[in-house]
C-alpha positions in Angstrom: 115.1 100.3 104.7 112.5 102.3 106.8 115.6 104.1 108.3 117.3 105.0 105.3 117.5 108.6 104.5 115.5 108.6 101.3 112.6 106.1 102.6 112.5 107.0 106.3 108.9 105.9 107.6 107.8 105.1 104.0 107.3 101.3 105.4 105.5 102.1 108.7 102.2 101.3 107.0 103.4 98.1 105.3 105.2 97.1 109.0 101.9 97.5 110.4 99.9 95.6 108.0 102.2 92.6 107.7 102.8 92.7 111.7 98.8 92.3 111.8 98.9 89.4 109.5 101.8 87.7 110.9 100.2 88.0 114.5 96.9 86.6 113.3 98.5 83.8 111.5 100.4 82.8 114.8 97.5 83.0 116.7 95.5 80.5 114.2 98.5 78.2 114.5 98.2 78.6 118.4 101.7 79.8 118.6 102.7 82.7 120.8 103.0 86.1 118.9 106.1 87.3 120.6 109.7 85.6 120.4 111.7 85.3 123.5 113.8 88.4 123.8 117.1 86.4 123.1 115.6 85.1 119.7 114.6 88.9 118.9 118.1 89.9 119.4 119.5 87.3 117.3 116.9 87.8 114.7 117.5 91.3 114.5 121.4 90.8 114.3 120.9 88.4 111.4 118.3 90.9 109.5 120.7 93.5 110.1 123.8 91.8 108.6 121.6 90.4 105.9 120.7 94.0 104.9 123.9 95.4 104.9 125.6 92.4 102.7 122.7 93.2 100.3 123.2 96.7 100.3 126.8 96.3 99.5 126.6 94.1 96.6 123.5 95.3 95.2 122.9 98.8 96.3 121.6 100.0 92.8 118.6 97.2 93.3 117.0 99.1 96.2 114.0 100.7 95.0 113.7 104.4 96.5 110.9 105.9 94.9 108.2 105.4 97.1 106.6 108.6 96.9 106.0 108.0 93.1 104.4 104.7 94.1 102.3 106.2 96.7 101.1 108.8 94.1 100.3 105.9 91.6 98.5 103.9 94.1 95.2 105.4 93.7 95.5 105.1 89.9 95.8 101.4 90.1 92.7 100.8 92.1 89.5 100.4 90.6 88.0 103.8 91.5 91.4 105.7 91.2 92.0 108.7 88.8 93.9 108.5 85.7 97.8 109.4 85.6 98.8 111.4 82.6 102.3 111.5 84.2 105.4 109.1 83.1 106.3 106.8 85.4 108.7 103.6 85.4 107.2 99.9 85.5 108.9 99.4 88.8 106.8 102.5 90.1 103.8 101.0 88.9 104.2 97.5 90.2 104.9 98.8 94.0 101.9 101.2 93.7 100.3 98.0 92.7 101.8 96.0 95.8 100.8 99.0 98.0 97.0 99.1 96.7 97.0 95.1 97.4 97.6 95.8 100.9 94.8 97.9 101.4 91.4 96.1 103.0 89.0 95.1 100.5 91.1 95.3 97.2 90.6 92.6 94.7 94.0 91.6 93.3 92.8 90.7 89.9 91.1 94.1 89.4 94.8 95.7 90.3 96.4 93.4 88.1 93.9 94.2 85.0 94.5 97.8 85.9 98.5 97.8 85.9 98.3 95.7 82.5 95.9 98.4 81.0 98.1 101.3 82.3 101.3 99.6 80.9 99.5 99.2 77.6 98.3 102.9 77.5 102.1 103.7 76.9 102.5 105.8 80.2 105.0 103.4 81.8 108.4 103.5 80.4 110.8 100.5 81.3 114.0 101.9 82.4 116.1 104.7 83.8 115.3 107.0 81.0 112.3 107.9 82.8 114.6 110.1 85.6 
């Protein structure tokens, strides 16, 4: 997804954070952080095939409004600014997910803020927000 035209590079931060978590978990379990090269190739092939199949059968399910989610990310944090614009619920949920990846964030505060923003009426539920 990070190489798609409409989201190229949007996942760089997420990839970095998840890689750090994964490496830390492997080290904690006393496992080698690197896969053998042959296994890497197999895993890459399987993931590419899976992603292509997913795109083929559920292409409209892919979220491609990361810029909107990034703009809302500050809004869902405790000290975030208010957003007066309209956005879709899926934008708000992805903004919350991005915010939860940041260090020293409290998931319950983000969840409470997301619920409050939904209740405030700025989030709309579907495609009509486009």
